C-alpha positions in Angstrom: 109.1 148.7 150.7 109.8 145.0 151.6 109.9 142.0 149.2 107.4 143.2 146.7 108.6 146.3 144.6 106.9 149.6 144.1 104.4 149.2 141.3 104.7 151.3 138.2 103.0 151.4 134.8 104.0 152.4 131.3 100.8 154.3 130.8 101.0 158.0 131.3 97.4 158.1 132.4 98.0 155.3 134.9 101.1 157.1 136.2 99.2 160.3 136.9 96.5 158.3 138.7 99.0 156.5 140.8 100.7 159.8 141.7 97.3 161.2 142.8 96.6 158.2 145.1 100.2 158.3 146.5 99.9 161.9 147.2 97.0 161.1 149.4 98.2 158.0 151.1 102.0 157.9 151.2 103.4 159.0 154.6 106.2 161.4 154.3 106.4 160.9 150.5 108.8 163.5 149.0 108.3 162.6 145.4 107.3 165.6 143.3 103.9 165.4 141.6 104.5 164.6 137.9 103.2 167.9 136.6 105.4 167.5 133.5 103.2 164.7 132.1 100.0 166.7 132.6 100.4 168.2 129.1 101.0 164.8 127.5 98.3 162.6 129.1 95.0 161.9 127.4 92.6 163.5 129.9 89.5 161.6 128.5 91.5 158.4 129.2 92.3 159.5 132.7 88.6 160.2 133.4 87.6 156.8 131.9 90.1 155.0 134.0 88.9 156.8 137.1 85.3 156.0 136.4 86.1 152.4 135.6 87.9 152.0 139.0 85.4 154.0 141.0 87.9 156.6 142.2 86.6 159.8 140.6 86.1 161.5 144.1 89.8 160.7 145.1 91.1 161.9 141.7 89.0 165.1 142.0 90.4 165.7 145.5 94.0 165.3 144.4 93.7 167.4 141.2 91.5 170.2 142.6 94.5 171.5 144.6 96.3 172.2 141.3 93.5 172.9 138.7 95.7 175.0 136.5 97.4 171.8 135.2 94.2 170.5 133.9 92.4 171.6 130.7 89.3 173.6 131.6 86.9 171.2 129.8 88.4 168.3 131.8 88.3 170.2 135.1 84.6 171.1 134.5 83.8 167.5 133.6 85.6 166.1 136.6 83.9 168.5 139.0 80.5 167.7 137.6 81.1 164.0 138.1 82.4 164.5 141.6 79.3 166.5 142.7 76.9 164.0 140.9 78.6 161.2 142.9 78.6 163.2 146.1 74.8 164.0 145.9 74.2 160.3 145.2 76.2 159.3 148.2 74.2 161.7 150.5 70.9 160.4 149.0 71.9 156.9 149.7 73.0 157.8 153.2 69.6 159.4 153.9 67.9 156.4 152.6 70.0 154.0 154.7 69.0 156.0 157.8 65.4 155.7 156.9 65.5 152.0 156.2 67.4 151.2 159.3 64.8 153.1 161.3 62.1 151.0 159.9 64.0 147.7 160.4 64.8 148.6 164.0 61.2 149.5 164.8 60.2 146.0 163.5 62.8 144.2 165.5 65.1 143.3 162.7 68.8 143.3 163.6 70.3 144.9 160.6 74.0 145.5 159.9 74.8 147.8 157.0 78.3 147.3 155.6 80.2 148.9 152.7 78.3 151.9 151.1 77.6 154.9 153.3 78.8 153.3 156.6 82.1 152.4 155.0 82.5 155.9 153.5 81.8 157.5 156.9 84.0 155.1 158.8 87.1 155.1 156.5 86.9 158.4 154.6 85.1 160.5 157.2 83.3 162.1 154.2 80.5 160.6 152.2 81.6 162.5 149.2 84.9 160.6 148.9 83.5 157.3 147.9 81.2 156.5 145.1 78.1 154.5 146.2 75.8 152.6 143.9 73.7 150.6 146.3 73.2 149.6 149.9 74.3 146.4 151.5 72.4 145.3 154.6 73.1 142.1 156.4 70.4 140.4 158.5 70.3 137.1 160.3 68.9 134.3 158.2 65.8 133.7 160.3 64.8 137.3 159.8 65.0 137.5 156.0 61.2 137.2 155.5 60.5 139.9 158.1 63.2 142.2 156.6 61.7 141.6 153.1 58.2 142.6 154.4 59.6 145.7 156.0 61.5 146.8 152.9 58.4 146.1 150.9 56.5 148.6 152.9 59.3 151.1 152.2 58.8 150.7 148.4 61.2 147.9 147.6 60.6 144.8 145.6 63.0 142.2 144.0 64.7 143.9 141.0 64.1 141.1 138.5 62.4 137.7 138.1 65.8 136.1 138.9 65.9 138.0 142.2 62.4 136.7 143.1 63.8 133.2 142.8 67.0 134.1 144.6 65.0 134.7 147.9 65.4 130.9 148.2 68.5 131.6 150.4 70.8 129.6 148.2 73.1 132.5 147.4 74.1 135.4 149.7 71.7 138.1 148.9 68.7 139.3 147.0 68.8 142.6 145.0 65.8 144.9 145.8 64.9 148.1 144.0 62.8 151.1 144.7 62.0 151.9 141.1 60.4 155.3 141.9 63.4 156.7 143.7 66.1 154.8 141.9 67.6 153.1 144.9 69.0 149.6 145.1 69.5 147.4 148.2 71.3 144.1 148.5 69.7 142.3 151.4 72.3 139.8 152.6 71.9 136.7 154.7 75.7 135.9 154.1 78.8 138.0 153.4 79.9 135.8 150.6 78.5 133.0 148.3 78.6 129.6 150.0 80.9 128.3 147.2 83.5 131.0 148.2 83.9 129.3 151.5 84.1 132.6 153.6 81.8 133.2 156.4 81.4 135.3 159.4 78.7 134.4 161.8 76.1 137.1 162.2 75.9 136.7 165.9 79.6 137.4 166.2 79.3 140.4 163.8 76.4 141.7 165.8 78.1 141.3 169.2 81.2 143.1 168.0 79.3 145.8 166.1 80.0 149.5 166.4 78.1 152.7 165.6 79.0 155.2 162.9 77.3 158.6 162.6 75.4 159.1 159.3 73.7 162.5 158.9 73.6 162.9 162.8 72.2 159.4 163.2 74.0 156.5 164.8 73.9 153.5 162.6 75.2 150.0 163.6 77.8 148.5 161.4 80.6 145.8 161.6 83.6 146.4 163.8 86.9 147.7 162.3 88.5 144.3 162.5 85.7 142.5 160.8 85.5 145.2 158.2 89.0 144.5 157.1 88.3 140.8 156.9 85.2 141.6 154.7 87.2 144.0 152.5 89.8 141.4 151.9 87.2 138.8 150.9 85.2 141.2 148.8 88.2 142.3 146.8 89.3 138.8 146.3 85.8 137.8 145.1 86.1 140.5 142.4 89.8 139.6 141.7 90.8 143.1 142.8 89.7 144.5 139.4 89.0 148.0 140.9 91.4 150.5 142.5 88.5 151.5 144.7 88.8 148.3 146.7 92.6 148.7 147.0 92.1 152.2 148.3 89.6 151.0 150.9 92.3 148.8 152.3 94.9 151.6 152.2 92.4 153.9 153.9 91.6 151.4 156.6 95.3 150.9 157.3 95.7 154.7 157.5 92.8 155.5 159.8 93.0 152.5 162.0 96.7 152.7 163.2 95.9 151.5 166.7 94.4 148.1 165.6 95.8 145.0 167.2 97.2 143.7 163.9 98.7 140.5 165.3 95.3 139.5 166.7 93.6 140.4 163.4 96.1 138.2 161.5 95.6 135.3 163.9 91.7 135.6 163.5 92.2 135.8 159.7 94.3 132.6 160.0 91.7 130.8 162.0 89.0 131.7 159.5 91.2 130.7 156.5 91.1 134.3 155.0 94.7 135.4 155.9 96.1 135.3 152.4 93.0 137.3 151.1 93.7 140.0 153.7 97.5 139.9 153.0 97.0 140.2 149.3 94.8 143.3 149.8 97.3 144.9 152.2 100.2 144.2 149.8 98.3 145.8 146.9 97.6 148.8 149.1 101.3 149.1 149.9 102.5 148.8 146.3 99.8 150.9 144.7 99.2 153.7 147.3 102.6 153.4 149.0 101.2 153.2 152.5 103.4 152.0 155.3 102.1 148.6 156.5 102.1 147.8 160.2 105.1 145.6 161.0 103.2 142.4 161.7 101.4 142.7 158.4 104.7 143.6 156.5 106.3 140.5 157.9 103.5 138.2 157.0 103.1 139.7 153.5 106.8 139.2 152.7 106.7 135.6 153.9 103.7 134.6 151.8 105.1 134.0 148.3 101.8 133.1 146.9 100.3 136.5 148.0 103.3 138.2 146.3 102.7 136.3 143.1 99.0 137.2 143.2 99.8 140.9 143.7 102.1 140.8 140.6 99.3 139.2 138.5 96.7 141.6 139.8 98.9 144.7 139.2 99.8 143.7 135.7 96.1 144.1 134.6 95.0 147.1 136.6 95.8 149.5 133.8 95.7 147.1 130.9 93.0 147.5 128.2 89.8 146.5 129.9 88.8 143.0 129.1 86.6 140.6 131.1 88.6 138.1 133.1 88.3 134.6 131.8 86.5 131.9 133.7 89.7 130.0 134.6 91.7 133.1 135.4 89.0 133.9 138.1 88.9 130.4 139.4 92.7 130.2 139.7 92.7 133.5 141.5 90.1 132.2 144.0 92.0 129.0 144.5 95.4 130.6 145.0 93.9 133.2 147.4 93.2 130.4 150.0 95.9 129.1 152.2 94.0 126.0 153.4 93.6 123.0 151.2 90.1 122.3 152.5 88.9 125.8 151.4 90.4 125.2 147.9 88.8 121.8 147.6 85.5 123.2 148.9 85.5 125.8 146.1 86.5 123.3 143.4 83.7 120.9 144.5 81.1 123.8 144.6 82.2 124.7 141.0 81.7 121.1 139.9 78.2 120.9 141.5 75.7 120.0 138.8 73.3 122.8 137.7 69.9 122.7 136.1 71.6 123.0 132.7 73.7 120.0 133.3 70.6 118.0 134.2 68.9 119.1 131.0 71.8 117.7 129.0 70.8 114.2 130.1 68.2 113.0 132.4 69.7 110.5 134.9 68.0 108.5 137.6 68.8 109.4 141.2 71.1 106.3 141.5 73.4 107.7 138.8 73.5 111.3 139.9 77.3 111.1 140.5 77.6 111.0 136.7 76.5 114.6 136.6 80.0 115.6 138.0 81.9 114.6 134.8 79.1 116.0 132.7 79.5 119.3 134.5 83.3 119.2 134.0 83.0 118.5 130.3 80.4 121.3 129.9 82.8 123.8 131.6 85.7 122.8 129.5 83.8 123.0 126.2 82.0 126.3 127.1 85.1 128.0 128.3 87.6 126.4 125.9 88.0 129.4 123.5 87.6 132.2 126.2 89.7 130.8 129.0 91.6 127.6 128.4 93.2 128.5 125.0 94.4 131.9 126.2 95.9 130.3 129.3 97.7 127.6 127.2 99.0 130.4 124.8 100.5 132.2 127.8 98.2 135.2 127.9 97.7 134.7 131.6 100.7 134.2 133.9 98.6 132.7 136.7 100.6 130.0 138.4 98.9 126.7 139.1 101.6 125.5 141.4 100.7 124.5 144.9 
């Protein structure tokens, strides 16, 4: 298993869920399924954990083969949730086909990623991944056209904040079709500018591939670029969901012929290698997949990625609590191998906001003073929620560099 050790948890419910995932992913795994704990677990907790981590479809798939070990009520509830999620996934897939057709007819170059295209590409079944929205990437100069097209399809910014977000300062605007209950994130970037991860649209478009959705070919990102995006996306959410780790495990399983050395070199050039390695290491430790040799070597030589894995794993099955501000910031900083990317993120976090400007009105010649004002506001606001817990040792996040 390499330098990092096989992950385990003291929670019976967590142990059962890990066993279900490993039964799916582990190659040649001879370990007997822990049927002996089925009578001792809290099944409501098992379902709650699965919902929280977005893995109800995978749990249902694993347990449906041996339903006699599950209480009848739990089995019925799990089956109901699975079919509700599956129907929702097919509805979203049909909606994506409809929207892509409209966008294409109006000359918009649209690249859906995640959602139905990811489910079809990685899992080969729409029903095996929970979908809650559509992510569609367009080139920045076609945002207005794409918005107009989606408006004719029944979509509008979901909230007043999303109306203002069309200023292109972030990475996407959330749109909603209130009548049908669909949501679309229209992206002009993969990640927020502050995160410091970007893939040029022209490159993504040139390397695109088609995936079949409900008999329709839909353009999406290439396998290699998808892995880079999955690593960045998981990192941006501090890998709080098992669903994102399973996506990495699934990609490593269904793409065995990838040129992993080339992929790692590209990730290194883009400054996102550690994010990818962390995701791959988590997939190895959680799902017990066998990593490609180039990835295994790189994971085991990156001590910071190993430390991050241990920190992330320690909270996967812990009682749910919202990560503190500094915990998230430190995770983002440690996930980057290049100093310039870490400094870019820190500077972006210290960039004054409208609230900082409302604290004190400074003339343009003194704008530099907003930086210490911002720093003081961050410290004061997050003192109790983030800084005190860190000082008291609740978080083991290392700040060494």
